[in-house]
N, C-alpha and C positions, 0 to 999 in steps of 0.2 A: 023502492027508491033509496031507503036508508041502507039496505043491504048493498046496493051498488056503491054508495058513498063509502061505506066501510071497506068494501073490497078495494076501492081505489086508494084509500088511505093506507091500507095494509101493504099494497103493492108499492106505493111511493116510499113507505118506511123501509121496506126490504131493499129497494134500490139504493136508498141513502146509506143504509148500514153496509151494503156491499162496497160502495164507493169508499167509505171510510176504511174498511178492511184493506182494500187495495192500496190506499195511500200509506197506511201504516207499514204494509209489507214493503212498499217501495222505499220508505224512509229507513226501515231496518236494513234493507239491502245496501242502500247508500252508506249507512253508518258502517256496516261490515266492510264495504269496499274501502272506505276512508281509513278504517283501522288497519286494513291490510297494507295500504299504501304507506301509512305512517310507519308500520313495522318494517317494511322493505327499505324505506328511506333511512330508518335508524340503523338497520343492518349494514346498509351500504356505507353510511358514515363511519360505523365501527370498523368496517373492513378498510376504509381509507385511512383511518387512524392507525390501524394495525400495520398496513403497508408503509405508512410514513415512519412508524417506529422501526420497522425492519430496515428501511432504507437508511435511517439515521444510524442504527447499530452497524450496518454494513459499512457506511462511510467512516465511522469511528474506527472500525477494525482496519480499514485500509490506510489510515493516516498515522496510526500509532505504531511505534517500533516494537520489536520483540525484546523485552527486558531480560529474557533468559539467555540471550546470546552473549558469549564471553569471547572477546577478541584475543585473550591471552590463553585460551584453552580450546583450540580448534582441532577438529578430527584430522584435517589435512594440513600438514606443515607447508611453509613457504617452499622449502626445498622439494617436497613432493609435487606441489603445484607446478614448479618450474620443470620438473622432470616430465610431468604430463604434457606440458606445453612443448617441450623439445621432442617428445615422442610423436606429437601430432604435427609439428613442423620441424623436421630434422635439419640440423645445420643452422638454425636461427639463433640470433642473439637477443637479449632482453633489453627493452628501453624503458619500460615502466611496469610496476606491479601495484595492484590495488586490492584491498580486501574490504568488502562492504556488504551490507544487508540487502537481499533481494527476495521479496515474497516470503519473508520470515526465515530465510536461510542465508548463511554467510557464503559469499561467492567471490572467488578470485577473478579479477579482470586483468589480463596480462597482454601487453603489447610487445612485439618483437619485429625483427627484420633480418634479411640476408642481403646479398649483393643486388638482387633484382626485385624483391617482393617485401611488402609490409604485412604483418600478421596481427590479429587480435583474437583472443579466445576468452570465454567465460568458463570457469572450471568450478564445479560444485565440491562439497565436502567428501564426496565419494571418489573424487579424482576423475570424474567424467567431464568431457568437453561438451557443454550444453549449448553453446553457440560459438560461431567463428566467422571471421571476415578476413579476406586477403585481397590485396590489390597491388598493382604495379608500382614499384618504387620509382619516384622521380629521380632523375639523374643527379640533380643538384642538392638532393635532400641528405642532410648529415645527421647522424645519431650518435649519442654517447651510450656505451654499453654498460649496463649495470653488472657489478661483480659483487655478489652478496658476501663473499668471503672477506671482502675488505671493509665491511660496514658493521655497525652495531645491529643487533637483531631487532625485529619489529617489537618483541616483548620489551626490550630495553628502551626503545623509543617510546612505547606506551607508558612505561613506568616514569620516565623523565617528564613526559608531557603531563601526567597526572599530578605532578608536583606544582604545576603552575597554579597560583591562587584563583585564577579565573575559571578553572575547571572544577572547583570544589562543589561537590553535590551533583555534578553533571556526568552522564554516562558516555563513555567512548563508543561511537557508532561505526567507525571505520578508519582506515589509514591507507596512505599511498606512498610509494617511493618512486621518485623520478628525478631527472636532472633539471636544475633551475640555475641559470647563469653559470653553467659549467660544473656545478657541484651537486652531488647526490643528496636529496633532501627528503626526509620523512615529513608528511603532513598528517597530523592526527586530528580527526574530527570528533568533537564532543557535541552532543545535542540534548537539550532538555525538552523532549516531546514537542519540538517545534517552537517553543517560546523563546529559546535562546540557543545560539550556535557559537561555538568556540573552536578555532583552528590553531593548533600549536605546531610550530615548525622546528624540526630537529635536524642538525647536521648529521648525516648518516656516517660520516667518517670519524668525527670527534665525539659525537654524542652530545654536543652542546645545544642547549635551547637557544634558538635564534630570535624568534619573536612570536607574539600571540596576537591573533585577530579575533575580536568579539563582535558578533552580529546579533543585536537584540531583536 
């Protein structure tokens, strides 16, 4: 009888120990799984932070101008840009010229016309026409023709505009030449990385500074 009781107690103890071992293994497995999930979440968060930083850097790069660009030292002169325009649209006359930054490069934007059509072209510093538009000219549309030989140069206009006190410490970002109220006018644009913008207007015939507009 005693042997039977001892046998039962031994069997019961073995079952209890086995159950405890299974519970410990289960807890260990759960802890490992939790650690793995925590690590994955941490990595995901780090990746999100990295992506956010990349996006921020990308956005900053798209909004800032290229400070290395010099409007007074261009590879393609205004005269060469005009020649490229005339070669592309033979027999056309010019109505406006603009030099501005586009995707980190200085690009000429020239508008012209003839008896029946209106033309527009963007010309890069290699003299290539990178985009163009043309459409039928309306019969009642009137244009004034730009004659650069009669005006001060863009470099002279930039120099005069830079003398305005409002442009002190601000970089010239672009210029345009077109008729306003029957007179050819240079508009020189200065911009301080988006925080301040100044436009200086110069009479293209006399070289006189007409007025300054400040946009804070």
